[in-house]
Structures are given as C-alpha cells and as structure tokens.
N, C-alpha and C positions, 0 to 999 in steps of 0.2 A: 473720607470719600463720600461724595454726594450720592444719595439714592438715585436709582434709575427707575422711572415710572414706566411700567409695561401696561398698556391700556387694554390688552386682550391676550387670549391664549396664543393667537398667531404672533403677536409681538414677542411673547415669551419664547416661542419656538424659534423665531427668527434670530433672537439674541443668542440662543443656545447654538444654532448653526454657525453664527459668526464666531463665537468663542471656540467652538469645536475645531474650526479651521486653523486656530492658532496653537492648539495643544500639541505637546510632544511627550516622549517617554519621560517619566519621572514627575509629571505634573499631577497634582492632587487638588481636586475641587471638593470642598466641604460644603454641603448643602444643608443649611439650617432653616428652620421655620416650623410652624405648627402643621398639623395634619390638614391637608387641603390648601396649603399655601402655594403649591406649584412646583415643589421640588422634583417629583417624579415626572411630571410633564416636561420640565426643563431637561432632565437627564435623558428621558426617552427621545426627545427631539435631537439632542446633541449626539447620542449614540447612533441613531438612524442616519444622521448626516455623515457619519464617518464610516459606515459599513459599505463595502464594495458591492455586496449582494444584500439586498433588502431582506430583513427578517423581522419577526415579531420581537418586540423588546418588552418582556414582562417585568413587572415590579419584583425586585428580589426580596420582598417582605418575608416570604417563607423559606426561600432557598438561601437567604442571607447575601449570597454573591452570585452574580451572573458575569461571565467573561465573554468577550467578543474580540475577534481578530480585526484589526484595522491596519491600514497602510502605515500609519504613524507608529503604532505600538499595540501591544495587547491592551485592551481596555477592561477594567474591573468596575462594575457597578455594585456597590454594597449598600444594603439597608440594615443598619445596626439596631433598629428599634427594639428588637426582641432580645438583644444581648444584655447580660446583667453584670459582666465583668470585662475589663480590658484584656484579661488573659484569653478570653474567647476570640478577640480580634487577632491575637498572635496565632492561635490555633487555625484560624481561617487562612493564614498566609498573607493577610492584608499588609502587614508591616513590611514584608519583603517586596510586595507588589508596589509599594510606595516608591521604591528605588528605580524600577525600570518599566513600569506600566503607567498608563493614564488611569487615574482612579477617581471615580465619582462616589462620594460617601454621603449617604443620607443618615441623619441622626448622629453627627460626629461627636456630640457630647459624650457618647459611649466610649470614645477613644481615650478619654482622660489624658494621662501623661504621654500617650502614644501619638497624640495629635502632631502631625508634621509641621515643623517651623516654616517650611517653604510653601505651604498650601495657600490657595486662594479660597477664602471663605465667602460664600454667597448666602446672604440671609434674606429669605423670602417672607413677605407679609401681605395680607390681603389689602387691596387698595380701597379707595372710597367708593368706586363705582363697581357694579357687577362685572366680574371677569378681569378686573384690573389687579395688578400686583405691584408691590414696591420691592425692588431688589437693591440690597445694600451690600456692596463688595468691601472686603477688608483683607489686608495682607501685610506681611513683613518683608517678603523677598522682593528685591528690586525688579526681578523679571516681570512681575505683574503690573507695574506702573504703566507701561505703554499699552499693554493688553487692555487693562481696565479703562485707560484714557480713551482708547479707540471705541470701546463699548459705549461709554457715556456720550461720545460725540455722535454715535450713530442714531 
C-alpha cells in the first residue's frame, strides 16, 4: 500500500475524521510509530469526531485504556507503551473488546501473538517538512481495501 502524505496536523485530523466515519463494531486500528509521530493526535481527532457530546480526550498513557460511547459502538483507546507482557493486555479486557468495540491501539507491538488478524495497521513517521507525517496503512482483511483506497484518494 502506498504511503499517504499528511502535510500538517490539520491533514492528519481530517484523515482521522474521514476514517472514523467508516468504522464499525469489531474494527481494530493499530497505530504504530515513534514517540511524536502523530499517533495520539490522530486517535484524539478520530475519537472526538465520533462523540455525540464533545469531551476532553486524554492520552491513555497512564490509565492504559480510555473508553467512550459512540453511536457506532463502544470505543476503546489503548496505549500499551508501559506494558511488559501480553498477559497484561488480557487483564485489561482488550482482547474481548476486539470482538465488539472499535479499538484504537497505540504501541501494538506489546500485543505480540494477541495482535488481531483483521486489524488495520497505520504506521506513522515524521515527514520531510515541519508538521508533516507519512502514514503507511497495511492490512490482511479484505474489509480495509475500499476504506484505505478511499483514504488515499482523498
């Protein structure tokens, strides 16, 4: 899949809103990239676009998981940076949430063998110009082909 160039934080937020509108229960987005690559900004923009009542969307770095009610499904935003074992993912209830919630997972490498096969992986990297990002989507599940195709056309 070709990378998507996001020239500003606003472009990143707009893409998050566009993708959020296409999500449904059971969708898992795995957000990869270094610290500062734009994962949390993307997640926050997507979550805020799905909330019926606007609220603050903090990073779940210390709480590990934040949950939100949306019209589509319950949404789980997880930051696994501080986890040391996939067993901790199970304890959080995240594996069960993969079945019937919309899940945004930062630092998905911590999932190890628990990584869902049907997930959409979004890899963020810093772009060449200040504020720009390079987003590379990857997936195995056929569901994502049209979604990602529409993203790269936009």
